[in-house]
mmJSON file of the N, C-alpha and C atoms, coordinates in Angstrom:
{"data_MODEL":{"atom_site":{
"group_PDB":["ATOM","ATOM","ATOM","ATOM","ATOM","ATOM","ATOM","ATOM","ATOM","ATOM","ATOM","ATOM","ATOM","ATOM","ATOM","ATOM","ATOM","ATOM","ATOM","ATOM","ATOM","ATOM","ATOM","ATOM","ATOM","ATOM","ATOM","ATOM","ATOM","ATOM","ATOM","ATOM","ATOM","ATOM","ATOM","ATOM","ATOM","ATOM","ATOM","ATOM","ATOM","ATOM","ATOM","ATOM","ATOM","ATOM","ATOM","ATOM","ATOM","ATOM","ATOM","ATOM","ATOM","ATOM","ATOM","ATOM","ATOM","ATOM","ATOM","ATOM","ATOM","ATOM","ATOM","ATOM","ATOM","ATOM","ATOM","ATOM","ATOM","ATOM","ATOM","ATOM","ATOM","ATOM","ATOM","ATOM","ATOM","ATOM","ATOM","ATOM","ATOM","ATOM","ATOM","ATOM","ATOM","ATOM","ATOM","ATOM","ATOM","ATOM","ATOM","ATOM","ATOM","ATOM","ATOM","ATOM","ATOM","ATOM","ATOM","ATOM","ATOM","ATOM","ATOM","ATOM","ATOM","ATOM","ATOM","ATOM","ATOM","ATOM","ATOM","ATOM","ATOM","ATOM","ATOM","ATOM","ATOM","ATOM","ATOM","ATOM","ATOM","ATOM","ATOM","ATOM","ATOM","ATOM","ATOM","ATOM","ATOM","ATOM","ATOM","ATOM","ATOM","ATOM","ATOM","ATOM","ATOM","ATOM","ATOM","ATOM","ATOM","ATOM","ATOM","ATOM","ATOM","ATOM","ATOM","ATOM","ATOM","ATOM","ATOM","ATOM","ATOM","ATOM","ATOM","ATOM","ATOM","ATOM","ATOM","ATOM","ATOM","ATOM","ATOM","ATOM","ATOM","ATOM","ATOM","ATOM","ATOM","ATOM","ATOM","ATOM","ATOM","ATOM","ATOM","ATOM","ATOM","ATOM","ATOM","ATOM","ATOM","ATOM","ATOM","ATOM","ATOM","ATOM","ATOM","ATOM","ATOM","ATOM","ATOM","ATOM","ATOM","ATOM","ATOM","ATOM","ATOM","ATOM","ATOM","ATOM","ATOM","ATOM","ATOM","ATOM","ATOM","ATOM","ATOM"],
"id":[1,2,3,4,5,6,7,8,9,10,11,12,13,14,15,16,17,18,19,20,21,22,23,24,25,26,27,28,29,30,31,32,33,34,35,36,37,38,39,40,41,42,43,44,45,46,47,48,49,50,51,52,53,54,55,56,57,58,59,60,61,62,63,64,65,66,67,68,69,70,71,72,73,74,75,76,77,78,79,80,81,82,83,84,85,86,87,88,89,90,91,92,93,94,95,96,97,98,99,100,101,102,103,104,105,106,107,108,109,110,111,112,113,114,115,116,117,118,119,120,121,122,123,124,125,126,127,128,129,130,131,132,133,134,135,136,137,138,139,140,141,142,143,144,145,146,147,148,149,150,151,152,153,154,155,156,157,158,159,160,161,162,163,164,165,166,167,168,169,170,171,172,173,174,175,176,177,178,179,180,181,182,183,184,185,186,187,188,189,190,191,192,193,194,195,196,197,198,199,200,201,202,203,204,205,206,207],
"type_symbol":["N","C","C","N","C","C","N","C","C","N","C","C","N","C","C","N","C","C","N","C","C","N","C","C","N","C","C","N","C","C","N","C","C","N","C","C","N","C","C","N","C","C","N","C","C","N","C","C","N","C","C","N","C","C","N","C","C","N","C","C","N","C","C","N","C","C","N","C","C","N","C","C","N","C","C","N","C","C","N","C","C","N","C","C","N","C","C","N","C","C","N","C","C","N","C","C","N","C","C","N","C","C","N","C","C","N","C","C","N","C","C","N","C","C","N","C","C","N","C","C","N","C","C","N","C","C","N","C","C","N","C","C","N","C","C","N","C","C","N","C","C","N","C","C","N","C","C","N","C","C","N","C","C","N","C","C","N","C","C","N","C","C","N","C","C","N","C","C","N","C","C","N","C","C","N","C","C","N","C","C","N","C","C","N","C","C","N","C","C","N","C","C","N","C","C","N","C","C","N","C","C","N","C","C","N","C","C"],
"label_atom_id":["N","CA","C","N","CA","C","N","CA","C","N","CA","C","N","CA","C","N","CA","C","N","CA","C","N","CA","C","N","CA","C","N","CA","C","N","CA","C","N","CA","C","N","CA","C","N","CA","C","N","CA","C","N","CA","C","N","CA","C","N","CA","C","N","CA","C","N","CA","C","N","CA","C","N","CA","C","N","CA","C","N","CA","C","N","CA","C","N","CA","C","N","CA","C","N","CA","C","N","CA","C","N","CA","C","N","CA","C","N","CA","C","N","CA","C","N","CA","C","N","CA","C","N","CA","C","N","CA","C","N","CA","C","N","CA","C","N","CA","C","N","CA","C","N","CA","C","N","CA","C","N","CA","C","N","CA","C","N","CA","C","N","CA","C","N","CA","C","N","CA","C","N","CA","C","N","CA","C","N","CA","C","N","CA","C","N","CA","C","N","CA","C","N","CA","C","N","CA","C","N","CA","C","N","CA","C","N","CA","C","N","CA","C","N","CA","C","N","CA","C","N","CA","C","N","CA","C","N","CA","C","N","CA","C","N","CA","C","N","CA","C"],
"label_alt_id":[null,null,null,null,null,null,null,null,null,null,null,null,null,null,null,null,null,null,null,null,null,null,null,null,null,null,null,null,null,null,null,null,null,null,null,null,null,null,null,null,null,null,null,null,null,null,null,null,null,null,null,null,null,null,null,null,null,null,null,null,null,null,null,null,null,null,null,null,null,null,null,null,null,null,null,null,null,null,null,null,null,null,null,null,null,null,null,null,null,null,null,null,null,null,null,null,null,null,null,null,null,null,null,null,null,null,null,null,null,null,null,null,null,null,null,null,null,null,null,null,null,null,null,null,null,null,null,null,null,null,null,null,null,null,null,null,null,null,null,null,null,null,null,null,null,null,null,null,null,null,null,null,null,null,null,null,null,null,null,null,null,null,null,null,null,null,null,null,null,null,null,null,null,null,null,null,null,null,null,null,null,null,null,null,null,null,null,null,null,null,null,null,null,null,null,null,null,null,null,null,null,null,null,null,null,null,null],
"label_comp_id":["MET","MET","MET","SER","SER","SER","GLN","GLN","GLN","ALA","ALA","ALA","ASP","ASP","ASP","ARG","ARG","ARG","LEU","LEU","LEU","GLU","GLU","GLU","SER","SER","SER","TYR","TYR","TYR","LEU","LEU","LEU","THR","THR","THR","ALA","ALA","ALA","GLN","GLN","GLN","GLN","GLN","GLN","SER","SER","SER","ILE","ILE","ILE","THR","THR","THR","PRO","PRO","PRO","LEU","LEU","LEU","GLN","GLN","GLN","ALA","ALA","ALA","TRP","TRP","TRP","SER","SER","SER","GLU","GLU","GLU","LEU","LEU","LEU","GLY","GLY","GLY","ILE","ILE","ILE","TYR","TYR","TYR","ARG","ARG","ARG","LEU","LEU","LEU","ALA","ALA","ALA","SER","SER","SER","CYS","CYS","CYS","VAL","VAL","VAL","HIS","HIS","HIS","ILE","ILE","ILE","LEU","LEU","LEU","LYS","LYS","LYS","LYS","LYS","LYS","LYS","LYS","LYS","GLY","GLY","GLY","ARG","ARG","ARG","LYS","LYS","LYS","ILE","ILE","ILE","ASN","ASN","ASN","VAL","VAL","VAL","GLU","GLU","GLU","LEU","LEU","LEU","VAL","VAL","VAL","LYS","LYS","LYS","VAL","VAL","VAL","SER","SER","SER","ASN","ASN","ASN","GLN","GLN","GLN","PHE","PHE","PHE","GLY","GLY","GLY","GLU","GLU","GLU","SER","SER","SER","CYS","CYS","CYS","ARG","ARG","ARG","VAL","VAL","VAL","ALA","ALA","ALA","GLN","GLN","GLN","TYR","TYR","TYR","SER","SER","SER","LEU","LEU","LEU","GLY","GLY","GLY","GLU","GLU","GLU"],
"label_asym_id":["A","A","A","A","A","A","A","A","A","A","A","A","A","A","A","A","A","A","A","A","A","A","A","A","A","A","A","A","A","A","A","A","A","A","A","A","A","A","A","A","A","A","A","A","A","A","A","A","A","A","A","A","A","A","A","A","A","A","A","A","A","A","A","A","A","A","A","A","A","A","A","A","A","A","A","A","A","A","A","A","A","A","A","A","A","A","A","A","A","A","A","A","A","A","A","A","A","A","A","A","A","A","A","A","A","A","A","A","A","A","A","A","A","A","A","A","A","A","A","A","A","A","A","A","A","A","A","A","A","A","A","A","A","A","A","A","A","A","A","A","A","A","A","A","A","A","A","A","A","A","A","A","A","A","A","A","A","A","A","A","A","A","A","A","A","A","A","A","A","A","A","A","A","A","A","A","A","A","A","A","A","A","A","A","A","A","A","A","A","A","A","A","A","A","A","A","A","A","A","A","A","A","A","A","A","A","A"],
"label_entity_id":["1","1","1","1","1","1","1","1","1","1","1","1","1","1","1","1","1","1","1","1","1","1","1","1","1","1","1","1","1","1","1","1","1","1","1","1","1","1","1","1","1","1","1","1","1","1","1","1","1","1","1","1","1","1","1","1","1","1","1","1","1","1","1","1","1","1","1","1","1","1","1","1","1","1","1","1","1","1","1","1","1","1","1","1","1","1","1","1","1","1","1","1","1","1","1","1","1","1","1","1","1","1","1","1","1","1","1","1","1","1","1","1","1","1","1","1","1","1","1","1","1","1","1","1","1","1","1","1","1","1","1","1","1","1","1","1","1","1","1","1","1","1","1","1","1","1","1","1","1","1","1","1","1","1","1","1","1","1","1","1","1","1","1","1","1","1","1","1","1","1","1","1","1","1","1","1","1","1","1","1","1","1","1","1","1","1","1","1","1","1","1","1","1","1","1","1","1","1","1","1","1","1","1","1","1","1","1"],
"label_seq_id":[1,1,1,2,2,2,3,3,3,4,4,4,5,5,5,6,6,6,7,7,7,8,8,8,9,9,9,10,10,10,11,11,11,12,12,12,13,13,13,14,14,14,15,15,15,16,16,16,17,17,17,18,18,18,19,19,19,20,20,20,21,21,21,22,22,22,23,23,23,24,24,24,25,25,25,26,26,26,27,27,27,28,28,28,29,29,29,30,30,30,31,31,31,32,32,32,33,33,33,34,34,34,35,35,35,36,36,36,37,37,37,38,38,38,39,39,39,40,40,40,41,41,41,42,42,42,43,43,43,44,44,44,45,45,45,46,46,46,47,47,47,48,48,48,49,49,49,50,50,50,51,51,51,52,52,52,53,53,53,54,54,54,55,55,55,56,56,56,57,57,57,58,58,58,59,59,59,60,60,60,61,61,61,62,62,62,63,63,63,64,64,64,65,65,65,66,66,66,67,67,67,68,68,68,69,69,69],
"pdbx_PDB_ins_code":[null,null,null,null,null,null,null,null,null,null,null,null,null,null,null,null,null,null,null,null,null,null,null,null,null,null,null,null,null,null,null,null,null,null,null,null,null,null,null,null,null,null,null,null,null,null,null,null,null,null,null,null,null,null,null,null,null,null,null,null,null,null,null,null,null,null,null,null,null,null,null,null,null,null,null,null,null,null,null,null,null,null,null,null,null,null,null,null,null,null,null,null,null,null,null,null,null,null,null,null,null,null,null,null,null,null,null,null,null,null,null,null,null,null,null,null,null,null,null,null,null,null,null,null,null,null,null,null,null,null,null,null,null,null,null,null,null,null,null,null,null,null,null,null,null,null,null,null,null,null,null,null,null,null,null,null,null,null,null,null,null,null,null,null,null,null,null,null,null,null,null,null,null,null,null,null,null,null,null,null,null,null,null,null,null,null,null,null,null,null,null,null,null,null,null,null,null,null,null,null,null,null,null,null,null,null,null],
"Cartn_x":[-5.118,-4.809,-5.569,-6.278,-6.468,-5.494,-5.879,-4.209,-4.803,-6.098,-6.034,-5.76,-6.121,-5.624,-3.9,-3.371,-1.992,-1.192,-2.153,-2.067,-2.432,-2.968,-4.113,-2.56,-2.157,-0.775,0.13,0.713,1.754,1.732,0.751,0.358,0.346,-0.502,0.377,0.933,2.235,3.822,4.022,4.141,5.543,4.169,3.433,3.325,2.733,3.478,3.047,2.995,2.466,3.303,2.946,4.069,3.818,3.603,2.99,2.812,4.164,5.647,6.63,6.62,6.517,6.939,5.676,4.232,2.971,3.821,4.068,4.45,5.597,6.459,7.839,7.459,6.711,7.047,5.241,4.898,3.13,2.278,3.059,2.948,1.679,1.24,0.196,0.394,-0.093,-0.043,-0.77,-2.353,-3.373,-3.615,-2.968,-2.447,-4.157,-4.177,-5.337,-6.768,-6.436,-7.757,-7.747,-7.343,-7.247,-7.358,-6.576,-7.798,-8.208,-8.991,-10.475,-11.517,-11.003,-11.459,-11.739,-10.145,-9.89,-11.401,-10.969,-11.732,-13.546,-14.25,-15.481,-15.593,-14.411,-14.599,-14.608,-14.242,-14.547,-12.78,-11.883,-10.396,-10.563,-10.037,-9.354,-7.577,-7.662,-6.701,-6.723,-4.669,-4.817,-4.082,-3.777,-2.866,-2.38,-1.32,-0.027,0.531,0.826,1.602,2.435,3.999,5.665,5.72,7.628,8.034,9.371,9.334,9.978,11.56,12.025,12.874,12.182,11.839,11.916,12.886,13.471,14.511,15.489,14.974,15.461,16.394,16.284,16.487,15.256,14.263,13.21,12.686,12.192,11.045,10.136,9.112,7.822,6.938,5.576,4.666,4.393,3.998,3.317,2.471,1.05,0.677,1.005,1.552,2.142,0.888,-0.042,-0.821,-0.386,-1.35,-0.872,-2.261,-2.193,-3.582,-3.698,-5.127,-5.195,-6.486,-6.366,-6.808,-8.059],
"Cartn_y":[-17.1,-16.416,-15.111,-13.651,-12.926,-11.893,-11.133,-10.431,-9.753,-8.565,-7.723,-8.76,-10.187,-10.713,-11.079,-10.254,-10.575,-9.318,-7.687,-6.572,-6.731,-6.836,-6.325,-6.986,-8.786,-8.547,-8.578,-8.015,-7.288,-5.496,-5.059,-3.867,-4.295,-5.186,-5.422,-5.732,-6.817,-6.661,-5.551,-4.601,-3.623,-2.751,-1.918,-1.053,0.047,-0.24,1.216,0.263,0.615,-0.563,1.508,1.584,2.148,1.192,1.238,0.769,0.108,0.593,-0.265,-1.409,-1.349,-2.135,-3.93,-3.064,-3.908,-4.784,-3.949,-4.943,-5.625,-5.579,-5.966,-6.77,-6.822,-7.739,-9.095,-8.308,-8.455,-9.466,-8.809,-9.183,-8.315,-7.388,-6.343,-5.055,-4.861,-3.897,-3.283,-3.202,-2.379,-2.446,-1.57,-1.863,-0.985,0.103,1.247,0.307,-1.092,-1.61,-2.275,-3.172,-3.693,-2.898,-1.879,-0.895,-0.527,-0.428,-0.199,-1.668,-2.17,-3.927,-3.479,-3.643,-3.906,-2.206,-1.459,-0.428,-0.855,-1.303,-1.636,-2.719,-4.041,-4.759,-4.13,-2.607,-1.888,-1.776,-1.789,-1.546,0.02,0.797,2.465,1.773,2.738,2.381,3.767,4.011,5.696,6.558,7.034,7.459,8.533,8.638,9.808,9.638,11.372,11.351,11.386,9.995,10.482,11.584,11.869,11.926,10.811,10.208,9.319,9.7,9.218,9.417,8.406,8.287,7.458,6.692,6.477,5.773,6.545,8.178,8.479,9.667,10.191,10.319,11.736,12.071,12.854,12.858,13.514,13.681,13.754,12.813,12.244,12.192,11.684,11.705,10.233,9.7,8.164,8.215,7.503,6.493,6.178,6.226,5.53,5.301,3.674,3.434,2.327,2.828,2.128,2.221,1.255,0.26,2.048,2.429,3.256,2.861,3.158,2.802,3.47],
"Cartn_z":[-0.094,0.386,-0.693,-0.05,-1.395,-1.354,-2.238,-2.884,-1.129,-1.258,-0.073,1.266,1.558,2.712,2.245,1.945,2.218,2.021,2.077,1.72,3.485,3.896,5.091,6.682,6.364,6.571,6.963,5.719,5.571,6.495,6.383,7.114,8.404,9.071,10.261,11.34,9.903,10.702,10.258,8.778,8.391,8.643,8.906,9.504,8.367,6.552,5.872,4.136,2.973,1.761,1.265,-0.176,-1.215,-2.98,-3.798,-4.883,-5.291,-5.243,-5.255,-4.589,-3.236,-2.708,-3.035,-3.172,-3.223,-4.647,-5.612,-6.362,-6.125,-5.858,-5.436,-4.387,-3.775,-2.222,-1.969,-2.555,-2.157,-4.141,-5.585,-5.915,-6.389,-6.017,-5.89,-7.1,-8.068,-9.369,-8.927,-8.525,-8.144,-7.13,-5.703,-4.019,-4.149,-4.329,-4.084,-4.434,-4.914,-5.552,-3.67,-3.365,-2.562,-1.33,-1.051,-0.222,0.051,-1.165,-1.424,-1.443,-1.162,-0.45,0.795,1.576,3.376,3.228,2.85,3.604,3.186,2.07,2.339,3.233,3.864,4.893,6.919,7.0,7.822,7.554,7.669,8.495,8.301,8.414,8.856,8.101,7.071,6.407,6.116,6.651,6.182,5.618,4.405,3.398,3.673,2.63,3.023,1.268,1.079,0.312,0.565,-0.608,0.383,-1.378,-1.117,-2.226,-2.232,-3.852,-3.881,-4.575,-5.689,-6.595,-7.705,-8.746,-9.868,-10.578,-11.352,-12.374,-12.407,-12.745,-13.777,-12.873,-11.496,-11.14,-10.63,-10.702,-10.538,-9.199,-8.994,-8.183,-7.526,-7.681,-7.665,-6.714,-6.259,-4.798,-4.862,-3.944,-3.96,-3.044,-3.112,-1.913,-1.235,0.402,1.332,2.354,1.964,3.117,4.727,5.456,6.748,6.988,8.692,9.107,10.099,10.041,11.005,12.312,13.366,14.089,15.142],
"occupancy":[1.0,1.0,1.0,1.0,1.0,1.0,1.0,1.0,1.0,1.0,1.0,1.0,1.0,1.0,1.0,1.0,1.0,1.0,1.0,1.0,1.0,1.0,1.0,1.0,1.0,1.0,1.0,1.0,1.0,1.0,1.0,1.0,1.0,1.0,1.0,1.0,1.0,1.0,1.0,1.0,1.0,1.0,1.0,1.0,1.0,1.0,1.0,1.0,1.0,1.0,1.0,1.0,1.0,1.0,1.0,1.0,1.0,1.0,1.0,1.0,1.0,1.0,1.0,1.0,1.0,1.0,1.0,1.0,1.0,1.0,1.0,1.0,1.0,1.0,1.0,1.0,1.0,1.0,1.0,1.0,1.0,1.0,1.0,1.0,1.0,1.0,1.0,1.0,1.0,1.0,1.0,1.0,1.0,1.0,1.0,1.0,1.0,1.0,1.0,1.0,1.0,1.0,1.0,1.0,1.0,1.0,1.0,1.0,1.0,1.0,1.0,1.0,1.0,1.0,1.0,1.0,1.0,1.0,1.0,1.0,1.0,1.0,1.0,1.0,1.0,1.0,1.0,1.0,1.0,1.0,1.0,1.0,1.0,1.0,1.0,1.0,1.0,1.0,1.0,1.0,1.0,1.0,1.0,1.0,1.0,1.0,1.0,1.0,1.0,1.0,1.0,1.0,1.0,1.0,1.0,1.0,1.0,1.0,1.0,1.0,1.0,1.0,1.0,1.0,1.0,1.0,1.0,1.0,1.0,1.0,1.0,1.0,1.0,1.0,1.0,1.0,1.0,1.0,1.0,1.0,1.0,1.0,1.0,1.0,1.0,1.0,1.0,1.0,1.0,1.0,1.0,1.0,1.0,1.0,1.0,1.0,1.0,1.0,1.0,1.0,1.0,1.0,1.0,1.0,1.0,1.0,1.0],
"B_iso_or_equiv":[0.0,0.0,0.0,0.0,0.0,0.0,0.0,0.0,0.0,0.0,0.0,0.0,0.0,0.0,0.0,0.0,0.0,0.0,0.0,0.0,0.0,0.0,0.0,0.0,0.0,0.0,0.0,0.0,0.0,0.0,0.0,0.0,0.0,0.0,0.0,0.0,0.0,0.0,0.0,0.0,0.0,0.0,0.0,0.0,0.0,0.0,0.0,0.0,0.0,0.0,0.0,0.0,0.0,0.0,0.0,0.0,0.0,0.0,0.0,0.0,0.0,0.0,0.0,0.0,0.0,0.0,0.0,0.0,0.0,0.0,0.0,0.0,0.0,0.0,0.0,0.0,0.0,0.0,0.0,0.0,0.0,0.0,0.0,0.0,0.0,0.0,0.0,0.0,0.0,0.0,0.0,0.0,0.0,0.0,0.0,0.0,0.0,0.0,0.0,0.0,0.0,0.0,0.0,0.0,0.0,0.0,0.0,0.0,0.0,0.0,0.0,0.0,0.0,0.0,0.0,0.0,0.0,0.0,0.0,0.0,0.0,0.0,0.0,0.0,0.0,0.0,0.0,0.0,0.0,0.0,0.0,0.0,0.0,0.0,0.0,0.0,0.0,0.0,0.0,0.0,0.0,0.0,0.0,0.0,0.0,0.0,0.0,0.0,0.0,0.0,0.0,0.0,0.0,0.0,0.0,0.0,0.0,0.0,0.0,0.0,0.0,0.0,0.0,0.0,0.0,0.0,0.0,0.0,0.0,0.0,0.0,0.0,0.0,0.0,0.0,0.0,0.0,0.0,0.0,0.0,0.0,0.0,0.0,0.0,0.0,0.0,0.0,0.0,0.0,0.0,0.0,0.0,0.0,0.0,0.0,0.0,0.0,0.0,0.0,0.0,0.0,0.0,0.0,0.0,0.0,0.0,0.0],
"pdbx_formal_charge":[null,null,null,null,null,null,null,null,null,null,null,null,null,null,null,null,null,null,null,null,null,null,null,null,null,null,null,null,null,null,null,null,null,null,null,null,null,null,null,null,null,null,null,null,null,null,null,null,null,null,null,null,null,null,null,null,null,null,null,null,null,null,null,null,null,null,null,null,null,null,null,null,null,null,null,null,null,null,null,null,null,null,null,null,null,null,null,null,null,null,null,null,null,null,null,null,null,null,null,null,null,null,null,null,null,null,null,null,null,null,null,null,null,null,null,null,null,null,null,null,null,null,null,null,null,null,null,null,null,null,null,null,null,null,null,null,null,null,null,null,null,null,null,null,null,null,null,null,null,null,null,null,null,null,null,null,null,null,null,null,null,null,null,null,null,null,null,null,null,null,null,null,null,null,null,null,null,null,null,null,null,null,null,null,null,null,null,null,null,null,null,null,null,null,null,null,null,null,null,null,null,null,null,null,null,null,null],
"auth_seq_id":[1,1,1,2,2,2,3,3,3,4,4,4,5,5,5,6,6,6,7,7,7,8,8,8,9,9,9,10,10,10,11,11,11,12,12,12,13,13,13,14,14,14,15,15,15,16,16,16,17,17,17,18,18,18,19,19,19,20,20,20,21,21,21,22,22,22,23,23,23,24,24,24,25,25,25,26,26,26,27,27,27,28,28,28,29,29,29,30,30,30,31,31,31,32,32,32,33,33,33,34,34,34,35,35,35,36,36,36,37,37,37,38,38,38,39,39,39,40,40,40,41,41,41,42,42,42,43,43,43,44,44,44,45,45,45,46,46,46,47,47,47,48,48,48,49,49,49,50,50,50,51,51,51,52,52,52,53,53,53,54,54,54,55,55,55,56,56,56,57,57,57,58,58,58,59,59,59,60,60,60,61,61,61,62,62,62,63,63,63,64,64,64,65,65,65,66,66,66,67,67,67,68,68,68,69,69,69],
"auth_comp_id":["MET","MET","MET","SER","SER","SER","GLN","GLN","GLN","ALA","ALA","ALA","ASP","ASP","ASP","ARG","ARG","ARG","LEU","LEU","LEU","GLU","GLU","GLU","SER","SER","SER","TYR","TYR","TYR","LEU","LEU","LEU","THR","THR","THR","ALA","ALA","ALA","GLN","GLN","GLN","GLN","GLN","GLN","SER","SER","SER","ILE","ILE","ILE","THR","THR","THR","PRO","PRO","PRO","LEU","LEU","LEU","GLN","GLN","GLN","ALA","ALA","ALA","TRP","TRP","TRP","SER","SER","SER","GLU","GLU","GLU","LEU","LEU","LEU","GLY","GLY","GLY","ILE","ILE","ILE","TYR","TYR","TYR","ARG","ARG","ARG","LEU","LEU","LEU","ALA","ALA","ALA","SER","SER","SER","CYS","CYS","CYS","VAL","VAL","VAL","HIS","HIS","HIS","ILE","ILE","ILE","LEU","LEU","LEU","LYS","LYS","LYS","LYS","LYS","LYS","LYS","LYS","LYS","GLY","GLY","GLY","ARG","ARG","ARG","LYS","LYS","LYS","ILE","ILE","ILE","ASN","ASN","ASN","VAL","VAL","VAL","GLU","GLU","GLU","LEU","LEU","LEU","VAL","VAL","VAL","LYS","LYS","LYS","VAL","VAL","VAL","SER","SER","SER","ASN","ASN","ASN","GLN","GLN","GLN","PHE","PHE","PHE","GLY","GLY","GLY","GLU","GLU","GLU","SER","SER","SER","CYS","CYS","CYS","ARG","ARG","ARG","VAL","VAL","VAL","ALA","ALA","ALA","GLN","GLN","GLN","TYR","TYR","TYR","SER","SER","SER","LEU","LEU","LEU","GLY","GLY","GLY","GLU","GLU","GLU"],
"auth_asym_id":["A","A","A","A","A","A","A","A","A","A","A","A","A","A","A","A","A","A","A","A","A","A","A","A","A","A","A","A","A","A","A","A","A","A","A","A","A","A","A","A","A","A","A","A","A","A","A","A","A","A","A","A","A","A","A","A","A","A","A","A","A","A","A","A","A","A","A","A","A","A","A","A","A","A","A","A","A","A","A","A","A","A","A","A","A","A","A","A","A","A","A","A","A","A","A","A","A","A","A","A","A","A","A","A","A","A","A","A","A","A","A","A","A","A","A","A","A","A","A","A","A","A","A","A","A","A","A","A","A","A","A","A","A","A","A","A","A","A","A","A","A","A","A","A","A","A","A","A","A","A","A","A","A","A","A","A","A","A","A","A","A","A","A","A","A","A","A","A","A","A","A","A","A","A","A","A","A","A","A","A","A","A","A","A","A","A","A","A","A","A","A","A","A","A","A","A","A","A","A","A","A","A","A","A","A","A","A"],
"auth_atom_id":["N","CA","C","N","CA","C","N","CA","C","N","CA","C","N","CA","C","N","CA","C","N","CA","C","N","CA","C","N","CA","C","N","CA","C","N","CA","C","N","CA","C","N","CA","C","N","CA","C","N","CA","C","N","CA","C","N","CA","C","N","CA","C","N","CA","C","N","CA","C","N","CA","C","N","CA","C","N","CA","C","N","CA","C","N","CA","C","N","CA","C","N","CA","C","N","CA","C","N","CA","C","N","CA","C","N","CA","C","N","CA","C","N","CA","C","N","CA","C","N","CA","C","N","CA","C","N","CA","C","N","CA","C","N","CA","C","N","CA","C","N","CA","C","N","CA","C","N","CA","C","N","CA","C","N","CA","C","N","CA","C","N","CA","C","N","CA","C","N","CA","C","N","CA","C","N","CA","C","N","CA","C","N","CA","C","N","CA","C","N","CA","C","N","CA","C","N","CA","C","N","CA","C","N","CA","C","N","CA","C","N","CA","C","N","CA","C","N","CA","C","N","CA","C","N","CA","C","N","CA","C","N","CA","C","N","CA","C","N","CA","C"],
"pdbx_PDB_model_num":[1,1,1,1,1,1,1,1,1,1,1,1,1,1,1,1,1,1,1,1,1,1,1,1,1,1,1,1,1,1,1,1,1,1,1,1,1,1,1,1,1,1,1,1,1,1,1,1,1,1,1,1,1,1,1,1,1,1,1,1,1,1,1,1,1,1,1,1,1,1,1,1,1,1,1,1,1,1,1,1,1,1,1,1,1,1,1,1,1,1,1,1,1,1,1,1,1,1,1,1,1,1,1,1,1,1,1,1,1,1,1,1,1,1,1,1,1,1,1,1,1,1,1,1,1,1,1,1,1,1,1,1,1,1,1,1,1,1,1,1,1,1,1,1,1,1,1,1,1,1,1,1,1,1,1,1,1,1,1,1,1,1,1,1,1,1,1,1,1,1,1,1,1,1,1,1,1,1,1,1,1,1,1,1,1,1,1,1,1,1,1,1,1,1,1,1,1,1,1,1,1,1,1,1,1,1,1]
}}}
């Protein structure tokens, strides 16, 4: 199973994912690349910027991806 396939399965079951979740749960380091592959296959992917805290307690924004309809 490819990383893009794992991502698609995850999004179907879990509904959304951030880069940190992709790295820790799926072993995907370049999440945007896998999202691009899914888009090329015709899947609609939604992206939303969400605020998170980093390890130093600083606020930052990351992409959160979900399957579109």
